[in-house]
MDTraj code that builds the backbone (N, CA, C; nanometers):
import mdtraj as md
import numpy as np

residues = "MET THR HIS TYR SER ILE ILE PRO GLU GLU THR VAL PHE GLU GLY CYS GLU ALA PHE ALA PRO ASP TYR MET GLU LEU GLU VAL ASN GLY ILE MET MET GLN VAL GLU ARG LEU ASN GLY PHE GLN ALA ARG ILE VAL ARG ILE TYR SER GLY ASN ALA LEU ASP TYR THR ASN PRO ARG TYR ALA PRO GLY SER LEU LEU GLU PHE GLN PRO LEU PHE LYS".split()
xyz = np.array([
    [10.1666, 9.9506, 11.6851],
    [10.3109, 9.9219, 11.6508],
    [10.3649, 9.9229, 11.7679],
    [10.4504, 9.8232, 11.7763],
    [10.5626, 9.7119, 11.9379],
    [10.6893, 9.7943, 11.9105],
    [10.7486, 9.8386, 12.0189],
    [10.8694, 9.8703, 12.0877],
    [10.9154, 9.8067, 12.1491],
    [11.0184, 9.7165, 12.1079],
    [11.0711, 9.6172, 12.2505],
    [11.2036, 9.6658, 12.2568],
    [11.1981, 9.7526, 12.4176],
    [11.3536, 9.8086, 12.4102],
    [11.3707, 9.7665, 12.6162],
    [11.4918, 9.8315, 12.6362],
    [11.5107, 9.8311, 12.7961],
    [11.5077, 9.9511, 12.8120],
    [11.4879, 10.0862, 12.7114],
    [11.4889, 10.1804, 12.7430],
    [11.3720, 10.1829, 12.8192],
    [11.3072, 10.3345, 12.9078],
    [11.2045, 10.3218, 12.9017],
    [11.0863, 10.4201, 12.8348],
    [11.0036, 10.3949, 12.8371],
    [10.9377, 10.4566, 12.6587],
    [10.9102, 10.6045, 12.7200],
    [10.9278, 10.6889, 12.8235],
    [10.9179, 10.7800, 12.8278],
    [11.0462, 10.8290, 12.7986],
    [11.0983, 10.7741, 12.7944],
    [11.2865, 10.8475, 12.6643],
    [11.2923, 10.8147, 12.6160],
    [11.2173, 10.6762, 12.5073],
    [11.2309, 10.7356, 12.3438],
    [11.1432, 10.7990, 12.3101],
    [11.0369, 10.8243, 12.3664],
    [11.0004, 10.9537, 12.3166],
    [10.9580, 11.0586, 12.3674],
    [11.0263, 11.1062, 12.4314],
    [11.0841, 11.2199, 12.4526],
    [11.0694, 11.3504, 12.3876],
    [10.9912, 11.4586, 12.3766],
    [11.0139, 11.5321, 12.2717],
    [10.8825, 11.5184, 12.1743],
    [10.8498, 11.3747, 12.1974],
    [10.7965, 11.3779, 12.0233],
    [10.6498, 11.4486, 12.0272],
    [10.5897, 11.4980, 12.1295],
    [10.4731, 11.6336, 12.0794],
    [10.5509, 11.7340, 12.0804],
    [10.6344, 11.7919, 12.1081],
    [10.6894, 11.9014, 12.0544],
    [10.7339, 11.9484, 11.9456],
    [10.7509, 11.8106, 11.8712],
    [10.7753, 11.8115, 11.6948],
    [10.7217, 11.8645, 11.6407],
    [10.7075, 11.9806, 11.5611],
    [10.6246, 12.0556, 11.4832],
    [10.6937, 12.1188, 11.3655],
    [10.7426, 12.0432, 11.2685],
    [10.8494, 12.0537, 11.0816],
    [10.7295, 12.1419, 11.0700],
    [10.7327, 12.2621, 10.9851],
    [10.7649, 12.3536, 10.8877],
    [10.7378, 12.2788, 10.7117],
    [10.6250, 12.1706, 10.6647],
    [10.6146, 12.1215, 10.6060],
    [10.5684, 12.1951, 10.4792],
    [10.5617, 12.2377, 10.3570],
    [10.4948, 12.2593, 10.2313],
    [10.5364, 12.1940, 10.0828],
    [10.4084, 12.2082, 10.0106],
    [10.4292, 12.1183, 9.8731],
    [10.4957, 12.1946, 9.7793],
    [10.5703, 12.1882, 9.6905],
    [10.6007, 12.2887, 9.5771],
    [10.5868, 12.1951, 9.4231],
    [10.6549, 12.2296, 9.3536],
    [10.5923, 12.1693, 9.2057],
    [10.7953, 12.2095, 9.2037],
    [10.8856, 12.1682, 9.1208],
    [11.0160, 12.1515, 9.0981],
    [11.0348, 12.1047, 8.9674],
    [11.0814, 12.1437, 8.8353],
    [11.1209, 12.0631, 8.7724],
    [10.9961, 11.9433, 8.7082],
    [10.8595, 12.0544, 8.7224],
    [10.7442, 11.8965, 8.7053],
    [10.7148, 11.8207, 8.7756],
    [10.8116, 11.7990, 8.9440],
    [10.8094, 11.7129, 9.0447],
    [10.7427, 11.7596, 9.1221],
    [10.5981, 11.6990, 9.2160],
    [10.5901, 11.7580, 9.2875],
    [10.6185, 11.6987, 9.4036],
    [10.6324, 11.7834, 9.5051],
    [10.7239, 11.7091, 9.6660],
    [10.7056, 11.7738, 9.7703],
    [10.7392, 11.7785, 9.9004],
    [10.6823, 11.7859, 10.0028],
    [10.8346, 11.8204, 10.0921],
    [10.8632, 11.9823, 10.1171],
    [10.9977, 11.9464, 10.1723],
    [10.9397, 12.0914, 10.3035],
    [11.1120, 12.0280, 10.3849],
    [11.0650, 12.1170, 10.4779],
    [11.1593, 12.2515, 10.5101],
    [11.0787, 12.3189, 10.5172],
    [11.1489, 12.4607, 10.5203],
    [11.2408, 12.5072, 10.6057],
    [11.3608, 12.5232, 10.5991],
    [11.5012, 12.5484, 10.6989],
    [11.5088, 12.7314, 10.7059],
    [11.5010, 12.7887, 10.6194],
    [11.5161, 12.9121, 10.6197],
    [11.4731, 12.9690, 10.5269],
    [11.5039, 13.1334, 10.4888],
    [11.4090, 13.1888, 10.3356],
    [11.4700, 13.1222, 10.2745],
    [11.5831, 13.1023, 10.2274],
    [11.6677, 13.0606, 10.1390],
    [11.7135, 12.8763, 10.0652],
    [11.6264, 12.8511, 10.2128],
    [11.6894, 12.6544, 10.1770],
    [11.5369, 12.6204, 10.1912],
    [11.5592, 12.4557, 10.1399],
    [11.4548, 12.3595, 10.2269],
    [11.5030, 12.2010, 10.1421],
    [11.4472, 12.1326, 10.2853],
    [11.4671, 12.0083, 10.3208],
    [11.3880, 11.8967, 10.2467],
    [11.3568, 11.8469, 10.1051],
    [11.2768, 11.7515, 10.0824],
    [11.2461, 11.6187, 10.1652],
    [11.1571, 11.6152, 10.1907],
    [11.0469, 11.5142, 10.2725],
    [11.0665, 11.3696, 10.2157],
    [10.9767, 11.3713, 10.0864],
    [10.9101, 11.3268, 9.9424],
    [10.8808, 11.3453, 9.8278],
    [10.8993, 11.2854, 9.7705],
    [10.8199, 11.3567, 9.6154],
    [10.6994, 11.2794, 9.6283],
    [10.6525, 11.3305, 9.4942],
    [10.4816, 11.2282, 9.4539],
    [10.5076, 11.2692, 9.3252],
    [10.5373, 11.1173, 9.2336],
    [10.5579, 11.1215, 9.1692],
    [10.4995, 10.9613, 9.0995],
    [10.4443, 10.9872, 8.9247],
    [10.4283, 10.8268, 8.8731],
    [10.5407, 10.8063, 8.8170],
    [10.6298, 10.8978, 8.7833],
    [10.7237, 10.8217, 8.6901],
    [10.8914, 10.8009, 8.7717],
    [10.8761, 10.6587, 8.7327],
    [10.9932, 10.5863, 8.8396],
    [11.1377, 10.6018, 8.8639],
    [11.1810, 10.7348, 8.7438],
    [11.2513, 10.7755, 8.7046],
    [11.3275, 10.8838, 8.7999],
    [11.2065, 10.9691, 8.8599],
    [11.2163, 11.0866, 8.9401],
    [11.3025, 11.0013, 9.0645],
    [11.2133, 10.8485, 9.0893],
    [11.2795, 10.8070, 9.2338],
    [11.4164, 10.7752, 9.2130],
    [11.4723, 10.7540, 9.1339],
    [11.5648, 10.7396, 9.1090],
    [11.6923, 10.8624, 9.0977],
    [11.6641, 10.9611, 9.0683],
    [11.7694, 11.0890, 9.0387],
    [11.8049, 11.1332, 9.1797],
    [11.9292, 11.1263, 9.2093],
    [12.0173, 11.1572, 9.3452],
    [11.9690, 11.2867, 9.3962],
    [11.8927, 11.3703, 9.2654],
    [11.9270, 11.5418, 9.3337],
    [11.7750, 11.5457, 9.3900],
    [11.6631, 11.4212, 9.3942],
    [11.5858, 11.4649, 9.4445],
    [11.5276, 11.4020, 9.5179],
    [11.6644, 11.2819, 9.5787],
    [11.6455, 11.2175, 9.7047],
    [11.6034, 11.2560, 9.8175],
    [11.5136, 11.1820, 9.8844],
    [11.4692, 11.2566, 10.0339],
    [11.5875, 11.2715, 10.1539],
    [11.5751, 11.3962, 10.2155],
    [11.7266, 11.4208, 10.2923],
    [11.8061, 11.5513, 10.2080],
    [11.7963, 11.6050, 10.0670],
    [11.8508, 11.6684, 9.9455],
    [11.8157, 11.8035, 9.9924],
    [11.9077, 11.8972, 9.9718],
    [11.8486, 12.0460, 10.0182],
    [11.8447, 12.0562, 9.8121],
    [11.7040, 12.1804, 9.8644],
    [11.6972, 12.2529, 9.7637],
    [11.7072, 12.4035, 9.8065],
    [11.7971, 12.4690, 9.6933],
    [11.8350, 12.6284, 9.7227],
    [11.7435, 12.7232, 9.6424],
    [11.6854, 12.8349, 9.7107],
    [11.5700, 12.8926, 9.6605],
    [11.6505, 13.0282, 9.6057],
    [11.5902, 13.1204, 9.4787],
    [11.6674, 13.2079, 9.4665],
    [11.5413, 13.3553, 9.5016],
    [11.5956, 13.4427, 9.5738],
    [11.5057, 13.5113, 9.5996],
    [11.4468, 13.6276, 9.4762],
    [11.3303, 13.6963, 9.4781],
    [11.2865, 13.6935, 9.3800],
    [11.2271, 13.8783, 9.3962],
    [11.2919, 13.9811, 9.3079],
    [11.2687, 14.1099, 9.3428],
    [11.1750, 14.1436, 9.2594],
    [11.0796, 14.2252, 9.3250],
    [10.9529, 14.2930, 9.2302],
    [11.0464, 14.4515, 9.1541],
])
top = md.Topology()
chain = top.add_chain()
for i, resn in enumerate(residues, 1):
    res = top.add_residue(resn, chain, resSeq=i)
    for name in ("N", "CA", "C"):
        top.add_atom(name, md.element.get_by_symbol(name[0]), res)
traj = md.Trajectory(xyz[None], top)
């Protein structure tokens, strides 16, 4: 990767090593996706894995969208 900037390289990439998101894969309505867990009841969509082009046009499953989980009690 080539990066041209007047900002020092140390400043641009500061904190890069400490970035460790909590990713997990799950299936929602038949669509496999990678999500970042935010807390016990929410996750943010990172990407979807689908062969169906219509899944990518659904704003509900756009990267950055939030998913809400309901707690399950047994």
